[in-house]
Each structure stands twice: as C-alpha cells, then as structure tokens.
ROTI-292420 format. One line per field, with one value per residue (C-alpha): residue number from 0; residue in one letter; x, y, z. Coordinates in pm, whole numbers, plus 32768, in hexadecimal, padded with zeros to 4 digits. Layout:
// ROTI-292420
nr = c(NUM/...) .
rest = c(A/...) .
px = c(X/...) .
py = c(Y/...) .
pz = c(Z/...) .
***
This chain:
// ROTI-292420
nr = c(0/1/2/3/4/5/6/7/8/9/10/11/12/13/14/15/16/17/18/19/20/21/22/23/24/25/26/27/28/29/30/31/32/33/34/35/36/37/38/39/40/41/42/43/44/45/46/47/48/49/50/51/52/53/54/55/56/57/58/59/60/61/62/63/64/65/66/67/68/69/70/71/72/73/74/75/76/77/78/79/80/81/82/83/84/85/86/87/88/89/90/91/92/93/94/95/96/97/98/99/100/101/102/103/104/105/106/107/108/109/110/111/112/113/114/115/116/117/118/119/120/121/122/123/124/125/126/127/128/129/130/131/132/133/134/135/136/137/138/139/140/141/142/143/144/145/146/147/148/149/150/151/152/153/154/155/156/157/158/159/160/161/162/163/164/165/166/167/168/169/170/171/172/173/174/175/176/177/178/179/180/181/182/183/184/185/186/187/188/189/190/191/192/193/194/195/196/197/198/199/200/201/202/203/204/205/206/207/208/209/210/211/212/213/214/215/216/217/218/219/220/221/222/223/224/225/226/227/228/229/230/231/232/233/234/235/236/237/238/239/240/241/242/243/244/245/246/247/248/249/250/251/252/253/254/255/256/257/258/259) .
rest = c(M/T/L/L/H/H/A/L/R/A/G/A/T/K/P/H/G/A/P/M/P/R/S/T/L/L/L/A/G/A/G/G/A/L/G/S/A/V/L/E/A/L/L/A/G/R/E/H/G/T/V/R/V/L/A/T/R/P/L/G/T/A/M/P/G/L/E/P/I/I/V/R/D/D/G/G/F/D/Q/E/V/A/F/D/A/A/P/I/A/D/A/A/L/I/V/F/D/R/A/R/H/A/N/G/R/E/R/A/F/L/R/P/E/P/G/Q/L/G/A/L/A/G/A/L/R/Q/R/G/V/R/A/L/I/I/V/M/P/H/I/A/A/R/L/P/D/A/L/K/H/G/L/A/N/L/D/E/H/A/V/A/S/L/D/F/E/H/L/V/F/V/R/S/A/Q/A/P/S/D/A/R/A/T/Q/W/L/Q/R/L/A/D/G/M/L/A/Q/M/Q/I/M/V/A/A/T/Q/Q/A/V/R/A/V/K/V/A/R/F/V/A/A/L/A/A/Q/L/A/S/S/P/P/G/I/R/I/A/P/P/E/L/V/W/Q/A/S/Q/L/R/D/P/A/P/L/V/D/A/W/L/A/A/R/D/L) .
px = c(3C3A/3B47/3A53/3B2B/3C58/3B8C/3B19/3C7D/3CF8/3BDB/3C30/3DA0/3D4D/3D5B/3C03/3BD8/3AEA/3991/3880/378D/3644/3525/33F7/3298/3175/3007/2EE7/2D84/2C8A/2D1F/2BCC/2B34/2BD3/2CD3/2D1F/2D5F/2E3C/2F02/2F2E/2FAE/30A0/312C/3165/31F6/32E9/3388/33F6/336F/33BC/3257/3111/3002/2E93/2D73/2C69/2B2C/2B53/2C69/2CC0/2CD4/2E0A/2F7F/3066/31DF/31FE/3089/300E/2EA0/2E4E/2CEF/2C27/2ABB/29B3/28D0/28C9/29C8/2B2C/2ADC/2AE2/2C07/2C90/2CF9/2E5E/2F37/3091/312D/31BA/30D7/3190/3283/3197/3029/2F42/2DCD/2D16/2BB4/2AEC/2990/2944/2977/28E0/29A2/29EF/2A07/2B66/2AEC/29F2/2AFC/2BC9/2B6C/2AC9/2B04/29EB/2A3C/29B4/2AB2/2BE5/2C39/2C13/2CC9/2DE9/2E04/2E08/2F1D/2FEB/2FCA/3049/318C/3136/320D/319F/3038/2FB8/2E48/2DCA/2C8F/2BCE/2C72/2B35/2A63/294D/28F2/28BD/2768/26E0/26F4/2866/289F/27EE/28C8/2A0D/29AA/299B/2AEB/2B83/2CDB/2D3D/2D0D/2DED/2EF1/2EFD/2F66/30D9/312E/3286/3203/309B/3020/2EC9/2EA8/2D8A/2CB2/2D60/2CFA/2D94/2E11/2D17/2D87/2D43/2C2F/2CB5/2C9A/2C66/2B0C/2B8B/2C4F/2B25/2A52/2B57/2B69/29F0/29DF/2AF2/2A3E/290E/29DC/29E4/2A86/2BB4/2BF5/2D5C/2DA2/2E50/2D07/2C40/2BF5/2D27/2D40/2D5E/2E9A/2F45/2EE9/2F53/30B4/30CE/3059/314C/3274/320B/3206/335F/340B/3355/3431/356B/34CC/34BC/33A3/326B/30FF/30C7/2FA4/2FC5/2EDC/2DF9/2EDE/300F/2F52/2ECD/302E/30C0/2FAF/3032/318F/320B/32DB/3268/338E/3463/3334/32F6/3464/3460/331C/3390/34D6/3416/34C6/3436/3351) .
py = c(9073/8F5B/8F3B/8E1D/8F08/9008/8F02/8E8A/8FEC/902F/8EF5/8F5D/90C6/9118/9179/92DE/927F/91EF/927C/936D/92C3/9328/93C7/933F/9411/93E1/9454/9479/94C4/9406/93F0/94F5/95A8/9669/955C/9453/9547/958E/9418/93DE/9507/948D/9328/93AE/9496/937C/9481/93B4/924B/91FA/92A3/923D/927E/9275/917F/90EC/8F9D/8EDA/8F76/8E28/8E9D/8EAF/8FBF/8FE8/90F0/90FD/9082/909D/90DC/9062/913E/9147/91FD/925F/93D3/9450/9441/94BE/9357/9267/924F/90FD/915C/902D/90D1/91E4/92BF/9297/938C/94AB/958F/9588/961F/9657/9698/9719/96D6/9674/9506/9463/930B/929A/9141/9067/90D9/9246/91DA/911A/9251/9316/9467/955B/963F/97A7/976B/9653/972E/977A/961E/9582/967A/962F/94B5/94E1/95BD/94B6/93B0/9470/9544/967B/9729/9759/97DE/982F/9853/9908/98A4/992A/99C2/9A34/9AC5/996A/98C9/9872/9976/9887/9859/99CE/9A17/9914/999E/9AFB/9A75/99C5/99E9/9A4B/9AF2/99A7/98F5/9A0D/99D1/9863/98C0/9835/9885/98D6/9937/99AC/9A0A/99F5/9ACF/9AA1/9B17/9C6A/9D4D/9E9B/9FAC/A0DE/A232/A2F5/A3EC/A55A/A5D9/A5BD/A554/A434/A3CB/A3C5/A2EF/A201/A1E0/A191/A086/9FEB/9FAB/9EED/9D9F/9CFD/9DD9/9D5D/9CDE/9B83/9C1B/9CC1/9B7B/9A96/99DB/985F/977E/96E0/982E/9883/9721/9756/9894/97D1/96B5/97AA/9854/9707/96AF/97F7/984A/9783/9841/9998/9A6F/99FC/9AC1/9AF8/9B62/9BA9/9B74/9C86/9C46/9D15/9C3C/9AF8/9B8B/9BFF/9AA9/9A04/9ACE/9A3A/98F7/98BD/9972/9903/9A40/9B16/9A42/9A5D/9BDA/9BF3/9B1A/9BDE/9D2B/9DA1/9E6D/9D91) .
pz = c(93CC/9408/9529/95B1/95BF/9677/976D/97AC/97DD/98D4/9993/99B4/9A14/9B87/9BFF/9C71/9D87/9DBF/9CE2/9D7B/9DDB/9D00/9DA1/9DC6/9D5C/9DB5/9CD9/9D4D/9C39/9B16/9A67/9987/9866/9933/9A35/992B/9869/99A6/99E5/9881/989B/99E7/995C/9814/98D0/999D/9A97/9BB9/9C17/9C63/9C1A/9D0B/9CC2/9DB7/9D37/9DC3/9D1A/9C6B/9B1B/9A62/99A6/99EF/997A/99D6/9AE1/9B2E/9C87/9CF2/9E5D/9EAA/9F91/9FFD/9F32/A04C/A007/A108/A18B/A2E7/A362/A359/A1FA/A173/A11F/A152/A128/A1F8/A175/A048/9F65/9F5D/9E9E/9E41/9D3B/9D75/9C2E/9C2A/9AEB/9A7D/9A4F/98FF/98E7/97B5/982F/9964/99BA/99D9/9AE0/9B9E/9BEB/9D1E/9CC2/9DE5/9E41/9EA0/9FFD/A031/9FF7/A161/A1DE/A0B1/A0CE/A23F/A207/A103/A1EB/A2FF/A209/A1C8/A09C/A0A5/9F64/9EE8/9D9F/9D83/9C1D/9BC4/9A88/9950/98C9/99F0/9915/9897/99F3/9A83/9B6D/9C97/9C65/9C2B/9D75/9E26/9D9C/9E0B/9F6E/9F78/A0CD/A050/A197/A24F/A152/A175/A2EA/A2C4/A2AF/A156/A0E6/9F8F/9F49/9DF5/9D81/9C09/9B89/9A56/991D/9896/9791/9819/97F4/9736/97C5/971E/9623/967C/951A/948A/9336/93C7/9495/935A/92AC/93D0/93D2/925E/927B/93A5/92CF/91CC/927C/914D/9181/92E1/92F7/937A/94AD/950D/9502/9628/969C/9677/97A5/9723/9719/9886/98E7/985A/9930/9A61/9A20/99F0/9B36/9BF5/9B69/9BCE/9D13/9E01/9D96/9DBF/9EFC/9FE5/A017/9FA1/9E35/9D5B/9BE7/9B5B/9A34/994D/999D/9958/980D/97B1/97F7/9720/95F3/9607/9578/96B2/97EC/98BD/988B/98F0/9A23/9A86/9A66/9B29/9C46/9C5C/9C53/9B17/9A03/9929) .
***
C-alpha cells in the first residue's frame, strides 16, 4: 500500500480524540560535558514538545524543539529572575558540571553554581515547575576542589521543602563496591588482580557522560507517570544504568520500586 493510500485511510478514519499535549522541559546547566550530553539526549528522545535552556545570551543557532530562555548572569537568583513565561515548564533539570570552554555556545549556557540551587529551585517552582531533577557530576573525582566543596554544601533539605510533586537527586556514578573477602587466600587473589590495571574490565572504568545522559533523559521521560515523592538515585544505580544500551527498563523498574 502506498503512502497516498495510507493518507486517504487516515483522513477517512474517525479520530479517537484530541492528542495529548506534549510536556515542556527546562534545562539549567546545558554546558560542560555532562550538560551538553543531557541536552542532546533530550532532543534526540523527542519525548518533550519543547526543551527550554537557560542561557545568558542568544545562542545564535536554531534547532527544532529547542527554546533558549535568557536570564541574567549576575551570580545569583535570589533577586527577580527574568523569566518571561509562566508557567515556564512542566519539569526541570539542573545539571552541575565543571566549565568546558570548547566554543562560544558553551559559554552562552547558564552554568549553575551550587550556592544558587535553593534560589533557582524556588524560582522554578514559582514558575509552575512540578517536577525537578538535580544531577550531580558524573565523575565527582575529576572536579575542581572548589566545585567539590560547593556540592558538599548543597542545601537539599531546602529544595525538598519546596513541595515539588517529583524531586530526584541523581548522584555521581560509582560502581558497587564488593565486600572484602573473609578467606585470606581470596583476599590475596583480589589484591593481585587489583595490581593488574591492564585486566580492568570496561565495566569497571569511569563512565562516559553520554551514558549518564541517557539515564537522565529516560528518567525525565518517565517521571511524570510515576508516583509522586522525593527520590535519590544512588551512585550504584547510575553506574548500572550506564552499562546498559537502553536504560529505560531499569528506570521504569526503579520508579515503580520493583526489583532491578
């Protein structure tokens, strides 16, 4: 059957109802290795009608489904934020990552500082955001000391008190640690293998930003249909998702509190 026949049949078919409106997602922190990977995963997934990004200047480029929101770059959101639309989005992502000055577009994206989390989350909640995902850097050990110190002082309790329907903290990925063997012979074997760096499997190596971004994108796509509440994605879960080609089934099981 030709495409024309399909079109004619579609035109003659009684519609089942109006299509469900697609959600709008806001991303703060679209620069850096992890932030840019999250943005690409969101746009590639096409789960959201519009992906808005916080920027401090015009991006100078146009992509279908991408809408920049220009905000001030004065170091704080405790004052009036220059959001023009209310509600600004159904859900939002805040990604913390170190700066990566690869090109001008990277510098155009707003890079949230850890001290801005409470004010930024409050501003988003006031603009109608009902679900918030806060993403820690995918490899915390490689961050500058200043950013590590800031992340350690994140006021997560203040964010939790803002009454989001969904609130998720995504921790830095880390492989699950095995318990120390009780037998001395097994401990000796484990120690010898630990010295053979060339034998380290790919699953034990540092995760890639694009893998964590796929997990975050799958989480953003499924969060609205899950029971409301506050969740913490532990480092082991993020690492496990980074080992999968498609993390969506794992995300679905975790949100439904089923066995992983």
